[in-house]
C-alpha positions in Angstrom: -0.1 0.0 0.0 1.3 3.4 -1.0 1.9 6.0 1.8 0.2 9.3 1.2 0.3 12.6 3.1 -3.4 13.4 3.9 -5.3 15.4 6.6 -6.7 13.1 9.2 -10.3 14.1 9.7 -10.9 11.4 12.3 -8.3 12.7 14.8 -8.4 16.4 14.0 -8.2 19.2 16.6 -8.3 22.0 14.1 -8.0 20.9 10.6 -6.2 17.5 10.9 -2.9 18.5 9.7 -0.8 17.5 12.6 -2.6 14.2 12.9 -2.1 13.6 9.1 1.7 14.3 9.5 1.8 12.1 12.5 0.1 9.3 10.6 2.6 9.7 7.7 5.7 9.8 9.9 4.3 6.9 12.3 4.7 9.1 15.4 2.3 10.3 18.0 0.1 13.2 17.1 0.8 14.8 20.4 4.5 15.1 19.6 3.7 16.8 16.3 1.2 19.2 18.0 3.9 20.1 20.6 6.4 20.8 17.9 3.9 23.0 16.0 3.3 25.0 19.3 7.1 25.3 19.8 7.6 26.6 16.2 4.7 28.9 16.7 6.0 30.4 19.9 9.6 30.7 18.5 8.8 33.2 15.7 5.4 32.4 14.4 6.7 30.1 11.5 4.4 27.3 12.8 1.2 29.2 11.9 2.3 29.9 8.2 3.4 26.3 7.8 0.1 25.1 9.2 -2.0 27.3 6.9 0.0 26.2 3.8 -0.3 22.6 4.7 -4.0 23.0 5.4 -4.4 24.3 1.9 -2.3 21.8 0.0 -3.0 18.5 1.9 -6.1 16.7 0.8 -8.5 15.2 3.3 -8.2 11.4 3.9 -10.7 9.6 1.7 -10.8 12.3 -1.1 -9.1 11.8 -4.5 -6.1 14.0 -5.2 
């Protein structure tokens, strides 16, 4: 089975981006969310990255 980077709509808190990244990397979603908070607090780059990923990552179950 082919691995795809998609937003996880089952485990979403805001848009499912962190959960989708965690699924793709096979790590815990809490770790990805913690790193996102760290990047956001250390200069705001986390917000920009999240918005870009939200726009370009398809939802799980959709054809892209």
